C-alpha positions in Angstrom: 87.3 119.5 139.9 90.3 121.1 138.1 89.9 121.1 134.5 92.1 118.9 131.9 94.5 120.7 130.2 94.9 119.9 126.3 97.5 117.1 125.4 100.7 119.1 124.5 101.2 118.7 120.3 103.0 120.4 118.0 102.5 120.5 114.1 105.4 120.2 111.2 104.3 121.9 108.1 106.4 122.3 104.9 106.9 124.8 102.2 105.8 122.1 99.8 105.4 118.1 99.3 108.6 116.2 99.8 110.4 118.7 102.2 111.0 115.7 104.8 108.4 116.5 107.0 107.3 112.7 107.3 110.8 112.0 108.4 111.3 114.9 111.0 108.2 113.7 112.7 109.6 110.0 112.7 112.7 111.2 114.1 111.2 113.1 116.6 108.8 110.5 117.5 112.0 108.3 117.7 113.5 110.9 120.2 110.7 111.5 122.3 109.9 108.0 123.0 113.4 107.3 123.8 113.0 110.0 126.4 110.1 108.6 128.3 106.9 110.0 126.3 104.1 108.5 124.9 104.4 109.8 121.7 101.7 109.4 118.7 102.3 110.5 115.3 98.6 112.3 113.3 98.3 113.4 110.3 95.3 114.5 109.5 94.8 113.8 106.0 97.4 112.3 103.1 97.5 111.6 99.7 99.4 108.5 98.6 98.7 105.3 97.3 101.6 103.5 100.0 99.4 102.3 102.5 99.9 99.8 105.7 97.3 97.9 107.2 96.3 98.0 111.1 94.3 96.2 112.8 91.1 98.1 112.0 91.9 99.7 108.1 94.2 101.3 106.4 96.7 104.5 106.7 99.4 106.2 104.8 102.5 104.0 105.4 104.5 107.1 106.4 102.2 107.0 109.4 102.9 103.4 110.2 106.6 104.1 110.2 106.2 107.1 112.7 104.4 105.0 114.9 107.3 101.6 114.8 109.4 105.0 115.4 107.4 106.1 118.6 107.0 102.1 119.5 103.4 101.8 119.3 101.4 100.0 117.1 99.4 101.8 114.2 96.5 103.0 114.3 93.3 104.6 111.7 93.2 107.3 113.8 96.4 108.6 113.3 95.9 108.8 109.4 91.9 109.6 109.7 91.2 110.7 106.0 93.8 108.6 103.7 92.9 109.6 99.8 94.2 107.1 97.2 94.6 109.0 94.0 92.9 106.5 91.2 93.2 108.9 87.9 94.6 112.4 87.7 91.0 113.6 88.5 89.9 111.6 91.6 91.1 109.6 94.6 89.6 107.0 96.8 88.4 108.1 100.6 89.9 105.7 103.2 87.8 107.6 106.2 89.3 105.8 109.6 90.9 103.1 107.7 87.5 102.2 106.2 86.7 102.9 102.3 84.1 105.6 102.1 83.6 106.7 98.7 85.2 108.5 95.9 86.4 112.1 95.8 86.9 114.1 92.3 89.2 117.0 91.8 85.9 119.1 91.2 84.6 118.4 94.2 87.6 119.0 96.9 86.0 121.5 98.8 84.3 118.4 100.2 87.5 118.0 102.0 86.2 119.8 105.1 83.4 117.9 105.3 85.8 115.3 107.2 86.9 117.5 109.7 84.9 116.5 112.8 85.9 112.8 112.2 89.5 114.4 111.9 88.9 116.2 115.4 87.2 113.1 116.9 90.4 110.8 116.1 92.7 113.5 117.3 90.8 113.7 120.4 91.1 109.8 121.2 94.8 109.7 119.9 95.6 113.2 122.4 94.2 111.3 125.0 96.2 108.0 125.5 99.4 110.5 124.7 102.1 112.5 126.3 103.1 114.4 123.2 101.3 114.4 119.7 103.2 115.1 116.3 101.2 116.5 113.5 102.4 116.1 110.0 100.8 118.4 107.7 100.1 118.4 103.9 101.6 120.1 101.0 102.2 123.5 101.7 99.7 125.5 103.9 100.6 128.3 101.7 98.0 127.2 98.9 95.4 129.8 99.5 93.3 128.5 97.1 92.4 125.3 98.9 92.1 127.4 102.5 88.6 127.6 102.7 88.0 123.8 103.3 91.4 122.7 104.1 91.6 120.0 107.1 95.5 119.1 106.0 97.7 122.3 107.5 96.4 125.5 109.3 92.8 124.8 108.7 93.1 121.7 111.0 95.6 123.6 113.3 93.4 126.6 114.2 90.3 123.8 114.6 92.7 122.2 117.0 94.2 124.7 118.4 97.9 123.0 117.5 100.6 125.2 117.5 102.9 124.8 113.8 106.7 124.9 112.7 107.1 125.6 109.1 110.0 123.4 107.6 112.0 124.5 104.4 113.9 122.2 102.3 117.0 124.3 101.4 118.1 121.4 98.7 115.2 122.7 96.2 116.8 125.8 96.0 114.9 128.9 97.3 114.3 128.2 100.6 114.3 131.9 101.6 111.7 132.5 99.4 109.4 130.1 100.0 109.3 130.5 104.1 109.0 134.6 103.6 106.8 134.0 100.4 104.5 132.0 102.8 104.8 134.1 105.7 103.4 137.1 103.1 100.3 135.1 101.6 99.0 133.7 104.9 96.0 135.6 106.4 97.2 137.4 110.0 94.9 134.0 111.9 96.7 131.5 110.1 100.2 133.4 110.3 99.7 133.0 114.1 99.3 129.7 114.3 103.3 129.1 112.8 105.5 129.9 115.9 109.0 129.3 114.0 110.8 127.7 111.6 113.5 125.2 110.9 115.5 124.3 107.9 116.1 120.9 106.6 118.2 119.3 103.8 121.5 121.5 104.5 124.6 120.2 102.7 127.7 121.6 103.9 128.5 124.0 106.7 125.4 124.9 108.6 127.5 128.1 109.8 127.0 129.4 106.1 123.5 129.7 106.1 123.4 132.2 109.6 122.8 135.5 106.9 120.1 133.4 105.3 118.6 132.6 108.9 118.6 136.1 110.3 116.9 137.3 107.0 114.2 134.9 107.4 113.6 135.5 111.1 113.7 139.6 110.0 111.4 139.2 107.5 108.6 136.9 109.6 109.2 137.2 112.8 109.6 133.6 113.4 113.0 132.0 115.4 114.9 129.2 114.0 114.8 126.3 115.7 117.6 124.9 113.6 119.1 124.4 110.4 119.4 120.0 109.9 122.1 118.6 107.5 120.7 116.2 104.9 120.9 113.0 106.6 122.4 110.6 104.3 120.5 107.3 106.1 116.7 108.4 105.3 117.6 106.0 102.0 116.9 103.1 104.0 114.1 104.2 105.0 110.3 102.8 103.5 109.7 105.9 101.1 106.9 107.9 100.9 105.4 108.7 97.7 106.5 107.9 94.2 108.6 111.3 94.3 111.0 109.2 96.3 111.6 106.1 93.7 114.7 106.3 92.2 115.8 104.5 89.3 118.9 103.1 91.3 122.4 102.9 90.2 124.4 100.0 88.8 125.9 97.7 91.9 129.5 96.4 91.6 129.6 92.8 92.8 125.6 92.6 92.2 125.1 89.0 91.7 121.1 89.8 90.8 119.1 92.1 88.5 115.6 93.1 89.1 113.4 95.0 86.9 109.9 97.1 87.8 108.1 99.1 85.7 106.9 101.9 87.0 103.1 102.0 86.0 100.9 105.6 87.1 99.1 103.7 89.6 102.2 101.8 91.5 101.0 101.3 94.9 102.7 99.7 98.4 105.9 99.8 96.8 107.9 99.9 99.7 107.6 95.9 98.8 110.9 96.8 96.8 112.6 98.2 99.8 114.5 95.2 101.5 115.6 94.5 97.5 117.1 98.0 97.5 119.3 96.7 100.5 120.6 93.9 99.4 124.3 94.4 98.5 124.0 91.3 95.8 120.7 92.9 93.9 120.5 95.7 91.6 117.3 96.8 91.3 115.9 99.1 88.5 113.0 101.2 88.4 112.3 101.4 84.6 110.1 105.0 83.8 107.9 105.1 80.5 109.8 105.6 77.6 112.4 102.6 78.5 112.5 99.0 77.4 112.7 96.3 80.2 116.6 95.3 80.5 117.3 92.2 78.7 119.5 91.1 80.8 117.1 91.3 84.1 117.1 88.0 86.4 113.7 89.0 87.8 110.8 91.1 86.5 108.7 92.7 89.2 105.1 94.3 88.9 104.6 95.7 92.3 101.1 96.7 93.6 98.7 98.8 91.9 95.7 101.2 92.8 94.1 101.2 88.9 94.7 97.3 87.9 92.8 98.0 84.5 94.3 101.3 83.8 97.9 99.8 84.5 97.1 97.0 82.6 96.4 99.3 79.8 99.2 101.6 79.7 101.8 98.4 80.5 100.6 97.3 77.0 101.1 100.9 76.0 104.8 101.1 76.5 105.3 97.8 75.3 106.2 96.5 78.4 104.2 93.4 78.2 106.3 92.3 74.7 109.2 93.1 77.1 108.2 90.7 79.7 107.0 88.0 77.4 110.7 87.7 76.0 112.1 87.6 78.9 109.9 84.6 80.2 111.4 82.8 77.0 114.6 83.5 78.1 114.0 81.6 81.2 113.5 85.1 82.8 111.4 84.8 86.2 108.3 87.3 86.9 106.7 88.0 90.1 103.3 89.9 90.4 102.8 91.5 93.7 99.2 92.4 94.4 98.1 94.5 91.4 100.8 93.2 89.7 99.2 89.5 90.6 96.0 90.5 88.5 97.7 91.6 85.6 99.7 88.4 85.5 96.7 86.4 85.1 94.0 85.5 81.9 91.9 88.5 82.3 90.7 91.3 84.6 86.8 91.5 85.4 85.2 95.1 86.8 81.6 94.1 86.3 80.6 96.6 89.3 82.7 99.2 87.0 84.8 100.0 90.3 87.9 101.4 88.8 86.2 102.9 85.7 83.0 101.7 83.0 82.1 98.2 83.9 84.5 95.9 81.7 87.1 93.2 81.4 90.3 92.8 79.7 93.0 90.0 78.8 95.9 90.1 81.6 99.6 89.0 80.5 98.5 85.3 80.7 101.4 83.9 82.2 99.2 83.0 85.2 96.3 80.3 85.0 94.4 82.7 87.0 91.1 84.8 86.6 90.5 87.9 88.6 87.0 89.2 89.3 87.1 92.9 91.2 84.5 93.0 94.1 83.1 95.3 96.5 84.5 94.0 99.6 87.8 95.2 100.3 90.7 93.1 102.2 92.9 95.3 105.0 94.6 92.6 107.4 98.0 91.8 108.8 99.0 88.2 108.7 101.2 85.8 109.3 102.7 83.7 106.4 105.1 81.0 105.2 107.1 80.1 101.9 105.9 77.4 100.6 109.6 75.9 99.4 111.4 77.0 102.0 109.2 76.9 105.2 110.4 80.6 106.1 108.2 82.2 108.0 107.3 85.7 108.6 104.5 88.7 109.1 102.9 90.4 105.8 99.9 92.5 104.8 97.2 92.1 102.6 94.9 95.6 101.2 93.0 94.8 98.1 90.1 94.3 95.9 89.0 91.0 94.4 90.1 87.5 94.1 92.3 85.6 92.1 91.3 81.7 91.2 92.5 79.4 88.5 94.6 76.3 88.2 97.9 77.8 89.2 96.7 78.4 93.0 97.6 74.8 93.4 100.7 75.8 93.4 100.5 78.4 96.0 103.9 80.1 97.1 102.7 81.0 100.5 100.5 80.1 103.5 98.4 82.2 105.5 97.7 79.6 108.3 96.0 76.8 106.5 94.9 79.1 103.5 97.1 78.7 100.7 98.0 82.1 98.8 98.9 83.0 95.7 100.3 81.0 92.8 102.7 79.9 90.2 102.6 79.1 87.0 103.8 75.3 85.6 107.2 76.0 84.6 107.6 77.1 88.1 109.1 80.8 86.8 106.0 83.3 87.2 104.8 83.7 90.7 101.6 86.3 92.1 100.6 86.8 95.5 98.4 89.1 97.3 100.6 89.7 99.9 102.4 92.9 100.7 106.2 93.0 102.5 106.9 89.4 102.3 111.0 90.6 101.6 111.0 92.6 104.9 111.3 88.9 106.6 115.1 88.0 106.0 114.4 83.7 106.0 111.6 84.2 103.2 113.8 87.2 101.2 117.0 85.2 101.4 115.1 81.9 100.3 113.7 83.6 97.2 116.9 85.0 96.0 118.7 81.7 96.7 116.2 80.1 94.4 116.8 83.1 91.9 120.7 82.8 91.8 120.7 78.8 92.1 122.7 79.5 95.8 122.6 81.3 99.1 123.7 85.3 98.9 124.5 85.0 102.8 124.2 89.2 102.6 123.9 89.3 106.5 121.1 92.3 105.8 118.8 92.2 108.9 116.1 94.3 107.5 114.0 95.2 110.3 116.8 96.1 112.7 118.3 98.1 110.0 115.1 100.2 110.0 115.2 100.8 113.4 118.8 101.8 113.7 118.2 103.9 110.9 115.4 105.4 112.8 117.6 105.6 116.0 120.1 107.5 114.0 117.7 109.5 112.4 116.7 110.8 116.1 119.9 111.8 117.4 120.5 113.3 114.0 117.8 115.8 115.0 118.7 116.1 118.6 122.4 117.3 117.2 120.6 120.2 114.8 116.8 121.2 116.5 116.7 123.2 119.4 114.6 120.1 121.2 113.5 122.1 124.5 112.2 124.6 122.4 109.9 122.4 120.6 108.6 120.9 123.3 108.1 124.4 125.2 106.2 125.1 121.8 103.9 122.0 122.1 103.3 122.9 125.8 102.3 126.1 124.8 98.6 124.7 123.1 95.9 125.9 125.1 92.1 126.5 124.6 
């Protein structure tokens, strides 16, 4: 019986974080899926509080977008290790979709213990695929972390997956970052990288011809292409907090929405549909800045660390700003952790977010929250109580919130009332993420705020798919796609 050949696979590494690896993988997933290949995205280890719910647990939201690009349902095997930062020195471990403890910065070498599970997920995913596109994390040149690495070349060598190294020319120093990466890697690691590519070029790509030659001569790697800046990336869900922009004033905006950016902000892709609305100006408010007094709506987004973010909100004086906003007749919306913050009290009897204790919330909703060990992770169908509009959403949270204001729930999930609304109708809380992705629900909520229908015509989900199509075409124009396929097929044992 002939031995089964390994599934073709290729790893996309970057010279640093936020160089565009996630979008390149997403674009290639869509490109190859449209060629008729069964493509699967894979990221051995991700570090992000922007998570997605799947049928079997949670993964990084970037991998959910890549799965969508590949036209398949997201699965926990696409991101077997997700580290969700809880402080500057520690993270919650999500292993194959489920909570598996905590990891402090002092014991980061423990990450190597997860390699068997990573390889197990990779093999399961590979068994159903024609092609697996693997995304690295950070930079493979962080040699101080190499001994127990599972995110970059540690995985590539363990699974024998060839790699391409991507440099971001927009941030400057791309020649030094690529040549420098080659210089610090040991010979065996260096051999896993078969080519390089340049991302986010502005202007005439032919102007970098000499730069490509310099890199190739210094490294021996061929260049797979120089990819120009893709302006429409702003219309795709952001991967992490580095992508949170303050936004610019919008001419013709009818509503202003202010969002305080707290340290533990999570699942902020809730805001993406609002960004795309022509009549909505979304203002991300950074620390040291007061909330704008002319906002129509303040949104407290999800939080990985509700108690810490509640304390920080008060330290910034944003609690005073929100109270003043509410007194002026403004509206407030709390999503997940933001919902908990709006209540009368948050209790953490088990010390899930630090030492056991409790803290007074902002008191704008008559509910109390108790954080509990069991974590809710699920996708749901829901309806908007006021309009009857329907949509799909998801929940990822610890704890439950109960109190009189839940009698005026803003949403229904099946027969279950979900969330809470204050007696004056101007403060709302919900554990649902993604409610604004439903065009009908978003339109109803914005009309309620504006006092009239805004009729934006935005079809958010269709727009995301259209941008993925254009991203695939963009990469197809500027990358050597046949060379990429040849490298993936060169994988062997």
